[in-house]
PDB file with SEQRES, HELIX, SHEET and CRYST1 records, atoms N, CA, C and O in Angstrom:
SEQRES   1 A   63  MET ALA LYS LYS ASN PRO SER ASN HIS GLY LYS VAL ILE          
SEQRES   2 A   63  THR LYS LYS GLU ILE ALA ASP ILE LYS ARG LEU VAL LYS          
SEQRES   3 A   63  GLU GLY ASN ASN SER THR LYS ILE ALA LYS GLN VAL GLY          
SEQRES   4 A   63  ARG THR LEU GLY SER LEU ARG LYS LEU ALA PHE ASP ASN          
SEQRES   5 A   63  GLU ILE SER LEU ARG VAL LYS LYS LYS THR LYS                  
HELIX    1 AA1 LYS A   15  LYS A   26  1                                  12    
HELIX    2 AA2 SER A   31  VAL A   38  1                                   8    
HELIX    3 AA3 LEU A   42  ASP A   51  1                                  10    
CRYST1    1.000    1.000    1.000  90.00  90.00  90.00 P 1           1          
ATOM      1  N   MET A   1      34.821 -21.199 -43.513  1.00  0.00           N  
ATOM      2  CA  MET A   1      34.753 -21.028 -42.078  1.00  0.00           C  
ATOM      3  C   MET A   1      33.455 -21.661 -41.561  1.00  0.00           C  
ATOM      4  O   MET A   1      32.387 -21.455 -42.138  1.00  0.00           O  
ATOM      5  N   ALA A   2      33.550 -22.410 -40.502  1.00  0.00           N  
ATOM      6  CA  ALA A   2      32.399 -23.109 -39.946  1.00  0.00           C  
ATOM      7  C   ALA A   2      31.467 -22.134 -39.231  1.00  0.00           C  
ATOM      8  O   ALA A   2      31.889 -21.101 -38.711  1.00  0.00           O  
ATOM      9  N   LYS A   3      30.180 -22.499 -39.223  1.00  0.00           N  
ATOM     10  CA  LYS A   3      29.203 -21.665 -38.531  1.00  0.00           C  
ATOM     11  C   LYS A   3      29.418 -21.757 -37.028  1.00  0.00           C  
ATOM     12  O   LYS A   3      29.828 -22.793 -36.504  1.00  0.00           O  
ATOM     13  N   LYS A   4      29.133 -20.663 -36.351  1.00  0.00           N  
ATOM     14  CA  LYS A   4      29.262 -20.609 -34.904  1.00  0.00           C  
ATOM     15  C   LYS A   4      28.021 -21.242 -34.263  1.00  0.00           C  
ATOM     16  O   LYS A   4      26.907 -21.051 -34.750  1.00  0.00           O  
ATOM     17  N   ASN A   5      28.208 -21.986 -33.188  1.00  0.00           N  
ATOM     18  CA  ASN A   5      27.085 -22.591 -32.484  1.00  0.00           C  
ATOM     19  C   ASN A   5      26.235 -21.505 -31.830  1.00  0.00           C  
ATOM     20  O   ASN A   5      26.764 -20.470 -31.424  1.00  0.00           O  
ATOM     21  N   PRO A   6      24.907 -21.731 -31.720  1.00  0.00           N  
ATOM     22  CA  PRO A   6      24.057 -20.769 -31.026  1.00  0.00           C  
ATOM     23  C   PRO A   6      24.465 -20.654 -29.561  1.00  0.00           C  
ATOM     24  O   PRO A   6      25.089 -21.559 -29.007  1.00  0.00           O  
ATOM     25  N   SER A   7      24.106 -19.529 -28.942  1.00  0.00           N  
ATOM     26  CA  SER A   7      24.504 -19.295 -27.551  1.00  0.00           C  
ATOM     27  C   SER A   7      23.893 -20.308 -26.588  1.00  0.00           C  
ATOM     28  O   SER A   7      24.440 -20.539 -25.510  1.00  0.00           O  
ATOM     29  N   ASN A   8      22.771 -20.913 -26.959  1.00  0.00           N  
ATOM     30  CA  ASN A   8      22.126 -21.892 -26.080  1.00  0.00           C  
ATOM     31  C   ASN A   8      22.466 -23.332 -26.463  1.00  0.00           C  
ATOM     32  O   ASN A   8      21.739 -24.256 -26.101  1.00  0.00           O  
ATOM     33  N   HIS A   9      23.555 -23.525 -27.186  1.00  0.00           N  
ATOM     34  CA  HIS A   9      23.968 -24.854 -27.639  1.00  0.00           C  
ATOM     35  C   HIS A   9      24.206 -25.773 -26.441  1.00  0.00           C  
ATOM     36  O   HIS A   9      25.012 -25.460 -25.566  1.00  0.00           O  
ATOM     37  N   GLY A  10      23.509 -26.898 -26.405  1.00  0.00           N  
ATOM     38  CA  GLY A  10      23.674 -27.869 -25.328  1.00  0.00           C  
ATOM     39  C   GLY A  10      22.870 -27.555 -24.081  1.00  0.00           C  
ATOM     40  O   GLY A  10      22.934 -28.296 -23.100  1.00  0.00           O  
ATOM     41  N   LYS A  11      22.112 -26.463 -24.104  1.00  0.00           N  
ATOM     42  CA  LYS A  11      21.321 -26.060 -22.944  1.00  0.00           C  
ATOM     43  C   LYS A  11      20.182 -27.057 -22.736  1.00  0.00           C  
ATOM     44  O   LYS A  11      19.547 -27.489 -23.698  1.00  0.00           O  
ATOM     45  N   VAL A  12      19.930 -27.414 -21.503  1.00  0.00           N  
ATOM     46  CA  VAL A  12      18.877 -28.373 -21.169  1.00  0.00           C  
ATOM     47  C   VAL A  12      17.512 -27.726 -21.396  1.00  0.00           C  
ATOM     48  O   VAL A  12      17.303 -26.562 -21.052  1.00  0.00           O  
ATOM     49  N   ILE A  13      16.597 -28.479 -21.971  1.00  0.00           N  
ATOM     50  CA  ILE A  13      15.245 -27.984 -22.225  1.00  0.00           C  
ATOM     51  C   ILE A  13      14.398 -28.241 -20.983  1.00  0.00           C  
ATOM     52  O   ILE A  13      14.356 -29.361 -20.473  1.00  0.00           O  
ATOM     53  N   THR A  14      13.729 -27.207 -20.503  1.00  0.00           N  
ATOM     54  CA  THR A  14      12.955 -27.305 -19.270  1.00  0.00           C  
ATOM     55  C   THR A  14      11.504 -27.678 -19.557  1.00  0.00           C  
ATOM     56  O   THR A  14      11.036 -27.582 -20.691  1.00  0.00           O  
ATOM     57  N   LYS A  15      10.805 -28.102 -18.513  1.00  0.00           N  
ATOM     58  CA  LYS A  15       9.384 -28.429 -18.640  1.00  0.00           C  
ATOM     59  C   LYS A  15       8.583 -27.177 -18.975  1.00  0.00           C  
ATOM     60  O   LYS A  15       7.563 -27.252 -19.661  1.00  0.00           O  
ATOM     61  N   LYS A  16       9.044 -26.031 -18.492  1.00  0.00           N  
ATOM     62  CA  LYS A  16       8.370 -24.769 -18.790  1.00  0.00           C  
ATOM     63  C   LYS A  16       8.446 -24.467 -20.285  1.00  0.00           C  
ATOM     64  O   LYS A  16       7.470 -24.002 -20.875  1.00  0.00           O  
ATOM     65  N   GLU A  17       9.600 -24.728 -20.898  1.00  0.00           N  
ATOM     66  CA  GLU A  17       9.745 -24.506 -22.340  1.00  0.00           C  
ATOM     67  C   GLU A  17       8.805 -25.419 -23.128  1.00  0.00           C  
ATOM     68  O   GLU A  17       8.198 -24.994 -24.110  1.00  0.00           O  
ATOM     69  N   ILE A  18       8.689 -26.660 -22.697  1.00  0.00           N  
ATOM     70  CA  ILE A  18       7.788 -27.600 -23.369  1.00  0.00           C  
ATOM     71  C   ILE A  18       6.346 -27.112 -23.249  1.00  0.00           C  
ATOM     72  O   ILE A  18       5.588 -27.157 -24.218  1.00  0.00           O  
ATOM     73  N   ALA A  19       5.968 -26.646 -22.056  1.00  0.00           N  
ATOM     74  CA  ALA A  19       4.617 -26.120 -21.854  1.00  0.00           C  
ATOM     75  C   ALA A  19       4.377 -24.884 -22.717  1.00  0.00           C  
ATOM     76  O   ALA A  19       3.294 -24.721 -23.281  1.00  0.00           O  
ATOM     77  N   ASP A  20       5.383 -24.012 -22.823  1.00  0.00           N  
ATOM     78  CA  ASP A  20       5.266 -22.814 -23.666  1.00  0.00           C  
ATOM     79  C   ASP A  20       5.073 -23.198 -25.127  1.00  0.00           C  
ATOM     80  O   ASP A  20       4.254 -22.601 -25.826  1.00  0.00           O  
ATOM     81  N   ILE A  21       5.823 -24.190 -25.588  1.00  0.00           N  
ATOM     82  CA  ILE A  21       5.712 -24.637 -26.977  1.00  0.00           C  
ATOM     83  C   ILE A  21       4.316 -25.196 -27.234  1.00  0.00           C  
ATOM     84  O   ILE A  21       3.705 -24.888 -28.257  1.00  0.00           O  
ATOM     85  N   LYS A  22       3.810 -26.009 -26.322  1.00  0.00           N  
ATOM     86  CA  LYS A  22       2.466 -26.569 -26.483  1.00  0.00           C  
ATOM     87  C   LYS A  22       1.423 -25.453 -26.541  1.00  0.00           C  
ATOM     88  O   LYS A  22       0.493 -25.508 -27.345  1.00  0.00           O  
ATOM     89  N   ARG A  23       1.580 -24.445 -25.689  1.00  0.00           N  
ATOM     90  CA  ARG A  23       0.643 -23.319 -25.667  1.00  0.00           C  
ATOM     91  C   ARG A  23       0.690 -22.544 -26.984  1.00  0.00           C  
ATOM     92  O   ARG A  23      -0.350 -22.199 -27.545  1.00  0.00           O  
ATOM     93  N   LEU A  24       1.902 -22.274 -27.472  1.00  0.00           N  
ATOM     94  CA  LEU A  24       2.062 -21.521 -28.713  1.00  0.00           C  
ATOM     95  C   LEU A  24       1.502 -22.283 -29.914  1.00  0.00           C  
ATOM     96  O   LEU A  24       0.934 -21.680 -30.825  1.00  0.00           O  
ATOM     97  N   VAL A  25       1.663 -23.607 -29.915  1.00  0.00           N  
ATOM     98  CA  VAL A  25       1.106 -24.424 -30.995  1.00  0.00           C  
ATOM     99  C   VAL A  25      -0.419 -24.354 -30.947  1.00  0.00           C  
ATOM    100  O   VAL A  25      -1.079 -24.218 -31.978  1.00  0.00           O  
ATOM    101  N   LYS A  26      -0.963 -24.448 -29.743  1.00  0.00           N  
ATOM    102  CA  LYS A  26      -2.412 -24.408 -29.569  1.00  0.00           C  
ATOM    103  C   LYS A  26      -2.993 -23.073 -30.037  1.00  0.00           C  
ATOM    104  O   LYS A  26      -4.114 -23.020 -30.541  1.00  0.00           O  
ATOM    105  N   GLU A  27      -2.218 -21.991 -29.865  1.00  0.00           N  
ATOM    106  CA  GLU A  27      -2.655 -20.662 -30.295  1.00  0.00           C  
ATOM    107  C   GLU A  27      -2.605 -20.506 -31.809  1.00  0.00           C  
ATOM    108  O   GLU A  27      -3.139 -19.533 -32.342  1.00  0.00           O  
ATOM    109  N   GLY A  28      -1.975 -21.443 -32.512  1.00  0.00           N  
ATOM    110  CA  GLY A  28      -1.952 -21.417 -33.968  1.00  0.00           C  
ATOM    111  C   GLY A  28      -0.716 -20.782 -34.575  1.00  0.00           C  
ATOM    112  O   GLY A  28      -0.721 -20.447 -35.759  1.00  0.00           O  
ATOM    113  N   ASN A  29       0.345 -20.607 -33.795  1.00  0.00           N  
ATOM    114  CA  ASN A  29       1.589 -20.038 -34.325  1.00  0.00           C  
ATOM    115  C   ASN A  29       2.326 -21.076 -35.159  1.00  0.00           C  
ATOM    116  O   ASN A  29       2.251 -22.274 -34.885  1.00  0.00           O  
ATOM    117  N   ASN A  30       3.042 -20.606 -36.185  1.00  0.00           N  
ATOM    118  CA  ASN A  30       3.824 -21.550 -36.983  1.00  0.00           C  
ATOM    119  C   ASN A  30       5.168 -21.823 -36.301  1.00  0.00           C  
ATOM    120  O   ASN A  30       5.550 -21.123 -35.363  1.00  0.00           O  
ATOM    121  N   SER A  31       5.861 -22.823 -36.770  1.00  0.00           N  
ATOM    122  CA  SER A  31       7.081 -23.285 -36.100  1.00  0.00           C  
ATOM    123  C   SER A  31       8.190 -22.235 -36.091  1.00  0.00           C  
ATOM    124  O   SER A  31       8.969 -22.177 -35.140  1.00  0.00           O  
ATOM    125  N   THR A  32       8.276 -21.407 -37.126  1.00  0.00           N  
ATOM    126  CA  THR A  32       9.312 -20.377 -37.168  1.00  0.00           C  
ATOM    127  C   THR A  32       9.095 -19.349 -36.061  1.00  0.00           C  
ATOM    128  O   THR A  32      10.042 -18.953 -35.382  1.00  0.00           O  
ATOM    129  N   LYS A  33       7.851 -18.920 -35.880  1.00  0.00           N  
ATOM    130  CA  LYS A  33       7.536 -17.949 -34.823  1.00  0.00           C  
ATOM    131  C   LYS A  33       7.789 -18.549 -33.444  1.00  0.00           C  
ATOM    132  O   LYS A  33       8.321 -17.884 -32.554  1.00  0.00           O  
ATOM    133  N   ILE A  34       7.405 -19.806 -33.277  1.00  0.00           N  
ATOM    134  CA  ILE A  34       7.588 -20.475 -31.986  1.00  0.00           C  
ATOM    135  C   ILE A  34       9.068 -20.569 -31.652  1.00  0.00           C  
ATOM    136  O   ILE A  34       9.469 -20.293 -30.521  1.00  0.00           O  
ATOM    137  N   ALA A  35       9.885 -20.957 -32.628  1.00  0.00           N  
ATOM    138  CA  ALA A  35      11.328 -21.086 -32.401  1.00  0.00           C  
ATOM    139  C   ALA A  35      11.929 -19.754 -31.956  1.00  0.00           C  
ATOM    140  O   ALA A  35      12.756 -19.722 -31.045  1.00  0.00           O  
ATOM    141  N   LYS A  36      11.521 -18.662 -32.589  1.00  0.00           N  
ATOM    142  CA  LYS A  36      12.037 -17.344 -32.213  1.00  0.00           C  
ATOM    143  C   LYS A  36      11.598 -16.958 -30.809  1.00  0.00           C  
ATOM    144  O   LYS A  36      12.393 -16.425 -30.034  1.00  0.00           O  
ATOM    145  N   GLN A  37      10.330 -17.225 -30.474  1.00  0.00           N  
ATOM    146  CA  GLN A  37       9.811 -16.849 -29.162  1.00  0.00           C  
ATOM    147  C   GLN A  37      10.443 -17.657 -28.039  1.00  0.00           C  
ATOM    148  O   GLN A  37      10.661 -17.141 -26.943  1.00  0.00           O  
ATOM    149  N   VAL A  38      10.737 -18.919 -28.309  1.00  0.00           N  
ATOM    150  CA  VAL A  38      11.325 -19.782 -27.280  1.00  0.00           C  
ATOM    151  C   VAL A  38      12.840 -19.603 -27.215  1.00  0.00           C  
ATOM    152  O   VAL A  38      13.467 -19.948 -26.214  1.00  0.00           O  
ATOM    153  N   GLY A  39      13.424 -19.067 -28.277  1.00  0.00           N  
ATOM    154  CA  GLY A  39      14.867 -18.841 -28.292  1.00  0.00           C  
ATOM    155  C   GLY A  39      15.657 -20.078 -28.684  1.00  0.00           C  
ATOM    156  O   GLY A  39      16.778 -20.288 -28.219  1.00  0.00           O  
ATOM    157  N   ARG A  40      15.065 -20.892 -29.542  1.00  0.00           N  
ATOM    158  CA  ARG A  40      15.714 -22.108 -30.036  1.00  0.00           C  
ATOM    159  C   ARG A  40      15.791 -22.054 -31.552  1.00  0.00           C  
ATOM    160  O   ARG A  40      15.092 -21.269 -32.193  1.00  0.00           O  
ATOM    161  N   THR A  41      16.643 -22.893 -32.118  1.00  0.00           N  
ATOM    162  CA  THR A  41      16.698 -22.980 -33.575  1.00  0.00           C  
ATOM    163  C   THR A  41      15.510 -23.804 -34.054  1.00  0.00           C  
ATOM    164  O   THR A  41      14.896 -24.535 -33.277  1.00  0.00           O  
ATOM    165  N   LEU A  42      15.195 -23.681 -35.325  1.00  0.00           N  
ATOM    166  CA  LEU A  42      14.077 -24.424 -35.898  1.00  0.00           C  
ATOM    167  C   LEU A  42      14.331 -25.932 -35.814  1.00  0.00           C  
ATOM    168  O   LEU A  42      13.413 -26.699 -35.524  1.00  0.00           O  
ATOM    169  N   GLY A  43      15.553 -26.352 -36.061  1.00  0.00           N  
ATOM    170  CA  GLY A  43      15.901 -27.771 -35.960  1.00  0.00           C  
ATOM    171  C   GLY A  43      15.740 -28.300 -34.549  1.00  0.00           C  
ATOM    172  O   GLY A  43      15.250 -29.410 -34.343  1.00  0.00           O  
ATOM    173  N   SER A  44      16.156 -27.499 -33.580  1.00  0.00           N  
ATOM    174  CA  SER A  44      16.022 -27.881 -32.181  1.00  0.00           C  
ATOM    175  C   SER A  44      14.549 -28.013 -31.801  1.00  0.00           C  
ATOM    176  O   SER A  44      14.158 -28.949 -31.105  1.00  0.00           O  
ATOM    177  N   LEU A  45      13.742 -27.066 -32.266  1.00  0.00           N  
ATOM    178  CA  LEU A  45      12.309 -27.099 -31.974  1.00  0.00           C  
ATOM    179  C   LEU A  45      11.663 -28.339 -32.578  1.00  0.00           C  
ATOM    180  O   LEU A  45      10.853 -28.997 -31.925  1.00  0.00           O  
ATOM    181  N   ARG A  46      12.015 -28.662 -33.816  1.00  0.00           N  
ATOM    182  CA  ARG A  46      11.438 -29.839 -34.471  1.00  0.00           C  
ATOM    183  C   ARG A  46      11.816 -31.127 -33.749  1.00  0.00           C  
ATOM    184  O   ARG A  46      10.977 -32.011 -33.580  1.00  0.00           O  
ATOM    185  N   LYS A  47      13.072 -31.238 -33.323  1.00  0.00           N  
ATOM    186  CA  LYS A  47      13.511 -32.431 -32.598  1.00  0.00           C  
ATOM    187  C   LYS A  47      12.793 -32.530 -31.256  1.00  0.00           C  
ATOM    188  O   LYS A  47      12.351 -33.607 -30.855  1.00  0.00           O  
ATOM    189  N   LEU A  48      12.684 -31.405 -30.571  1.00  0.00           N  
ATOM    190  CA  LEU A  48      11.996 -31.366 -29.288  1.00  0.00           C  
ATOM    191  C   LEU A  48      10.536 -31.795 -29.450  1.00  0.00           C  
ATOM    192  O   LEU A  48      10.020 -32.574 -28.648  1.00  0.00           O  
ATOM    193  N   ALA A  49       9.880 -31.286 -30.485  1.00  0.00           N  
ATOM    194  CA  ALA A  49       8.483 -31.639 -30.732  1.00  0.00           C  
ATOM    195  C   ALA A  49       8.348 -33.135 -31.035  1.00  0.00           C  
ATOM    196  O   ALA A  49       7.433 -33.792 -30.537  1.00  0.00           O  
ATOM    197  N   PHE A  50       9.251 -33.661 -31.842  1.00  0.00           N  
ATOM    198  CA  PHE A  50       9.213 -35.082 -32.184  1.00  0.00           C  
ATOM    199  C   PHE A  50       9.419 -35.942 -30.935  1.00  0.00           C  
ATOM    200  O   PHE A  50       8.690 -36.910 -30.724  1.00  0.00           O  
ATOM    201  N   ASP A  51      10.400 -35.597 -30.116  1.00  0.00           N  
ATOM    202  CA  ASP A  51      10.707 -36.372 -28.912  1.00  0.00           C  
ATOM    203  C   ASP A  51       9.562 -36.352 -27.901  1.00  0.00           C  
ATOM    204  O   ASP A  51       9.370 -37.314 -27.158  1.00  0.00           O  
ATOM    205  N   ASN A  52       8.794 -35.248 -27.873  1.00  0.00           N  
ATOM    206  CA  ASN A  52       7.711 -35.094 -26.901  1.00  0.00           C  
ATOM    207  C   ASN A  52       6.323 -35.278 -27.518  1.00  0.00           C  
ATOM    208  O   ASN A  52       5.308 -34.953 -26.901  1.00  0.00           O  
ATOM    209  N   GLU A  53       6.297 -35.803 -28.747  1.00  0.00           N  
ATOM    210  CA  GLU A  53       5.048 -36.088 -29.458  1.00  0.00           C  
ATOM    211  C   GLU A  53       4.135 -34.869 -29.542  1.00  0.00           C  
ATOM    212  O   GLU A  53       2.940 -34.951 -29.258  1.00  0.00           O  
ATOM    213  N   ILE A  54       4.719 -33.736 -29.936  1.00  0.00           N  
ATOM    214  CA  ILE A  54       3.973 -32.494 -30.127  1.00  0.00           C  
ATOM    215  C   ILE A  54       3.869 -32.251 -31.629  1.00  0.00           C  
ATOM    216  O   ILE A  54       4.880 -32.252 -32.331  1.00  0.00           O  
ATOM    217  N   SER A  55       2.659 -32.044 -32.117  1.00  0.00           N  
ATOM    218  CA  SER A  55       2.465 -31.759 -33.539  1.00  0.00           C  
ATOM    219  C   SER A  55       2.661 -30.268 -33.782  1.00  0.00           C  
ATOM    220  O   SER A  55       2.062 -29.441 -33.094  1.00  0.00           O  
ATOM    221  N   LEU A  56       3.496 -29.924 -34.754  1.00  0.00           N  
ATOM    222  CA  LEU A  56       3.731 -28.523 -35.096  1.00  0.00           C  
ATOM    223  C   LEU A  56       2.863 -28.070 -36.267  1.00  0.00           C  
ATOM    224  O   LEU A  56       3.020 -26.953 -36.759  1.00  0.00           O  
ATOM    225  N   ARG A  57       1.961 -28.918 -36.710  1.00  0.00           N  
ATOM    226  CA  ARG A  57       1.089 -28.542 -37.828  1.00  0.00           C  
ATOM    227  C   ARG A  57       0.127 -27.449 -37.385  1.00  0.00           C  
ATOM    228  O   ARG A  57      -0.477 -27.518 -36.315  1.00  0.00           O  
ATOM    229  N   VAL A  58       0.004 -26.444 -38.235  1.00  0.00           N  
ATOM    230  CA  VAL A  58      -0.917 -25.349 -37.952  1.00  0.00           C  
ATOM    231  C   VAL A  58      -2.297 -25.764 -38.432  1.00  0.00           C  
ATOM    232  O   VAL A  58      -2.493 -26.100 -39.600  1.00  0.00           O  
ATOM    233  N   LYS A  59      -3.240 -25.735 -37.516  1.00  0.00           N  
ATOM    234  CA  LYS A  59      -4.605 -26.105 -37.864  1.00  0.00           C  
ATOM    235  C   LYS A  59      -5.309 -24.887 -38.451  1.00  0.00           C  
ATOM    236  O   LYS A  59      -5.116 -23.763 -37.988  1.00  0.00           O  
ATOM    237  N   LYS A  60      -6.127 -25.124 -39.474  1.00  0.00           N  
ATOM    238  CA  LYS A  60      -6.860 -24.027 -40.093  1.00  0.00           C  
ATOM    239  C   LYS A  60      -7.861 -23.459 -39.096  1.00  0.00           C  
ATOM    240  O   LYS A  60      -8.563 -24.195 -38.402  1.00  0.00           O  
ATOM    241  N   LYS A  61      -7.906 -22.141 -39.043  1.00  0.00           N  
ATOM    242  CA  LYS A  61      -8.840 -21.483 -38.135  1.00  0.00           C  
ATOM    243  C   LYS A  61     -10.216 -21.415 -38.785  1.00  0.00           C  
ATOM    244  O   LYS A  61     -10.343 -21.090 -39.966  1.00  0.00           O  
ATOM    245  N   THR A  62     -11.237 -21.723 -38.005  1.00  0.00           N  
ATOM    246  CA  THR A  62     -12.597 -21.637 -38.516  1.00  0.00           C  
ATOM    247  C   THR A  62     -13.120 -20.235 -38.278  1.00  0.00           C  
ATOM    248  O   THR A  62     -12.762 -19.579 -37.300  1.00  0.00           O  
ATOM    249  N   LYS A  63     -13.970 -19.787 -39.183  1.00  0.00           N  
ATOM    250  CA  LYS A  63     -14.505 -18.419 -39.076  1.00  0.00           C  
ATOM    251  C   LYS A  63     -15.643 -18.337 -38.114  1.00  0.00           C  
ATOM    252  O   LYS A  63     -16.203 -17.260 -37.909  1.00  0.00           O  
TER     253      LYS A  63                                                      
END                                                                             
């Protein structure tokens, strides 16, 4: 049996969502947490980041 599509399948990504993702990345959240908070799949988040030139790499926090 095929997997069911997520409820937001095909939903347009807004500028607010992009701004939220940039903010969450800047705060040091990893991609899994960001995807859950934004309500997108991890694959969708990665594609969105690639298309908008957003780095999802977590930078090490300095003490």
